[in-house]
N, C-alpha and C positions, 0 to 999 in steps of 0.2 A: 462087131457090136453099133448099135444105133446110137446114132449121132443126137447131141442135145443142140435144142437152139437157144441162144442169149441174145440179149440188146445190152451194149456197152454205151454208158453216157460219159463223155468227158465234159471236163470242165473248161470255160476259157479258152478255147480254140477258136482260132482268126478272129478273134472280137479285140476290135481297137488296134491293129497292127502289130497285135501281142501272140507268140505261140502259134504263128504262121504252120499250118499242116495240110497238104494237100490231100485229098481222100484217097485220089485213085492212088499216091504213092504210102498211104497209110495202109490201103485193102493189099496194095502188091507185098508191104513188109509183113502184115499179119499171116499173109498165106503161107509166106517163105518159114513162117515160125508155127506150122501146125494147125493154123486156122483155117476152116472150110467154108466156101459160098459166103465168101466175104460181101458185106454191101451195106452202102452207108448213103446214108439219106442229109440231104443238103452239108453245108459247108461247117457245120458247127459243131460235129464230133457225136452222130448219132451213128452206132456201128452194130448191125445183125450177122451174126456169125452161126456156122456150126462147129463144134468141136464134143470130143469125149466127152461125158460125163464130168461133171467136177462142181468143185464148191464155189460159189459165186467170187469168194475171196480168195482164190487162188487164181481165178481168172484175173481179177483186179490186179493182183502182184504180178502177174504173167505181161499184161496189155501194159502198166506202168512201166516196168522193165524195158520192154520194148521200144517204147517211146523215148523214155529217157536214154538210152543206147543209141536209137536209132536216130533221134533229132534233138537230142543234146536240152533237153528242156523235161520239169515234171509237170502233169497235171492231173487231177483227183480225177479217177476212174469209179463207176458204179455201175454194176453188173448186174442185170435182173434175168433171170429164166421167164419165157414166154406166157408161164404160167402165172409168174407173178404180175407182170404187166397186163394180163386180161384182167385179173383179179384188180389192181389199180384202178382201172378206166370201169368196171363194173360197181365199186366203189365209191365213184366219185359222187357227193354228198349233194352236188351243184346240179347235177341231172336230174333230179327230183323234184328241183324248185320250178315251176313255168315261168317266173321273172327273172331267173338266171339265162344269160344267153353265152352259147359256148364261144363264139369270139374273146371274151373276157376272161374265160376260163385257163387257168395253168396248174402245171402238178410242179411242185419242187420234190425232187428225188433226195432221199438222205441218205448218208452213208451208214446210219444206226438210228436205232430207236431214240427219240429225244426226250427231255427230261418232262413230264407232263407239267410241271411248274411251272417251269421257261415257257413253254407253249401258252399257259394260261395267261401269263405276264406278258407274254407279246400281244395277243387276244387283248387284253383290259386295258392295255395302254395303248393301241391305235385307234388312233383318233381322224383317220381316215376313210373313204368309203370302201376302201378293200378290206375283204373279209380273207380269213383264215381257218381252216379245219384240219383235224390232225388223221390222217389214213395211217396204212402200215408202212413205216419206214417212207412215207410222203406228206407232203401236205398239200390241200388243194387250195389253191388261191384264187379267188375271185375279185379283179381288178376293173370294175366300171370305167376307169379314168384312165387306163392303158396301164398294161405292166411296167412301161417303161418310166412312168411318173410315179411308182408305187416305191413306198419306203421298204417294202416286204423283197426285196431285193436276194441275190444269192450273198452279197457280202454284207448285208446287215442278219439275216438268218445265220449264216455260220459263225459269226461274231458272238451273238446271243446264243445259239445251240452248242456252239465247240463241236462242229460236226463239218463235214463235207457236203454240199449241197450243189444241185444242178438241174434248171427249171425251165422244161420245155412247155411251148403252149399246147393247149387242147389241139388243135389241129393236126403239130407235130406228133403229139404222142398217140392219136387217133394211128396215125400213117406207120409209126413204128410197127403198132400192133398188125397192121396190114399187110407190110411186108414179111415179117416175121411167119404170119400164117400162111403168106405164099410159097414161102419157105418150106413150109412144113409138106407142102403137099409135093416137092420135089424129092 
């Protein structure tokens, strides 16, 4: 049976001295638990792997259980298919605006579809230069003064949306697709 490629995004790994998780150890543990061709990108919890075709929710549960059992902490996990990641990249509305520069683009991946009224409230009450647009279980952010200075960070969005979120800059998002596509060829 042909294996499916998935991308798992962990929230809050190796940030500020908390939830320290060496990627080489994580790769090994995942492979020992049935995941194949496990690759990671940078130290912030980006995992690309192959496994039997599954529903992302099943993979979220499995990865969460493995991390809790092996490393003794819980982290939110979001799992995407390669097709979902391609669609997210193609649907970025800021790419169609010549005034927008890629280094200021970010994608906040969501654990579920948010309440559209809540998104509208966040947009209406945003007094900064940062912009936010809703996609399919993602928020596209444009932070011209730096994401680190934005109010639209994960903790704020999780509190407002009552969902798990994890954000990647545009360069990382593109790199994850590049790694996944290279894996398709193998």
